[in-house]
C-alpha positions as CSV (number, residue, x, y, z in Angstrom):
1,X,0.0,0.0,0.0
2,X,2.8,2.4,0.9
3,X,4.5,1.7,-2.5
4,X,1.1,2.0,-4.2
5,X,1.6,-1.3,-6.0
6,X,-2.0,-2.4,-5.3
7,X,-5.1,-0.5,-4.5
8,X,-6.2,-0.3,-0.9
9,X,-9.5,-2.0,-1.7
10,X,-7.7,-5.0,-3.1
11,X,-5.3,-5.3,-0.1
12,X,-8.2,-4.9,2.4
13,X,-10.1,-7.6,0.6
14,X,-7.1,-9.9,0.5
15,X,-6.5,-9.6,4.2
16,X,-10.1,-9.6,5.3
17,X,-10.1,-6.1,6.9
18,X,-11.9,-2.9,6.1
19,X,-10.3,-0.1,4.1
20,X,-10.8,2.1,7.0
21,X,-8.7,-0.2,9.2
22,X,-6.0,-0.4,6.5
23,X,-5.7,3.3,6.3
24,X,-5.7,3.7,10.1
25,X,-2.9,1.1,10.4
26,X,-1.0,3.0,7.6
27,X,-1.4,6.3,9.5
28,X,-0.3,4.8,12.8
29,X,2.7,3.2,11.1
30,X,3.8,6.4,9.5
31,X,3.3,8.6,12.6
32,X,5.1,6.0,14.8
33,X,8.0,6.0,12.4
34,X,8.2,9.8,12.4
35,X,8.0,9.9,16.2
36,X,10.7,7.4,16.6
37,X,13.0,9.2,14.1
38,X,12.4,12.5,15.9
39,X,13.4,10.8,19.2
40,X,9.9,11.3,20.7
41,X,8.7,7.7,20.1
42,X,9.9,5.1,22.4
43,X,9.5,1.4,22.7
44,X,6.4,-0.2,24.1
45,X,4.5,1.5,26.9
46,X,6.0,0.6,30.3
47,X,9.3,-0.6,28.7
48,X,11.2,2.2,30.4
49,X,9.9,1.2,33.8
50,X,10.8,-2.4,33.1
51,X,14.3,-1.4,32.0
52,X,14.8,0.6,35.2
53,X,13.6,-2.4,37.3
54,X,16.0,-4.7,35.6
55,X,18.8,-2.3,36.0
56,X,18.1,-2.1,39.8
57,X,18.1,-5.9,40.0
58,X,21.4,-6.1,38.2
59,X,22.9,-3.5,40.6
60,X,21.6,-5.4,43.6
61,X,23.0,-8.7,42.3
62,X,26.4,-7.0,41.6
63,X,26.4,-5.8,45.2
64,X,25.7,-9.2,46.5
65,X,28.5,-10.7,44.3
66,X,30.9,-8.1,45.6
67,X,30.0,-8.8,49.2
68,X,30.4,-12.6,48.7
69,X,33.7,-12.1,46.9
70,X,35.0,-10.0,49.8
71,X,33.8,-12.5,52.4
72,X,35.4,-15.3,50.4
73,X,38.8,-13.5,50.4
74,X,38.6,-12.9,54.1
75,X,37.8,-16.6,54.7
76,X,40.7,-17.7,52.5
77,X,43.1,-15.4,54.5
78,X,41.8,-16.8,57.8
79,X,42.3,-20.4,56.6
80,X,45.9,-19.7,55.7
81,X,48.0,-21.1,52.9
82,X,46.5,-24.6,53.2
83,X,44.0,-23.8,50.5
């Protein structure tokens, strides 16, 4: 449809949707692309919050790993050269 290779009526009939739906999807596709290119459009709604949550989880796990590494070094020093 964007390349105007086939009429909208023919495409709508082929895919079993109304022309109105086809045109609406086209408009949403174009406006979404324009928004994304201008830096205003993001990913899916809520993706930013999900990303922040995952980053906090990573930071928390990195802290735990650091603490365990530190404790492991202390235990190795206390055990002496036998290990």
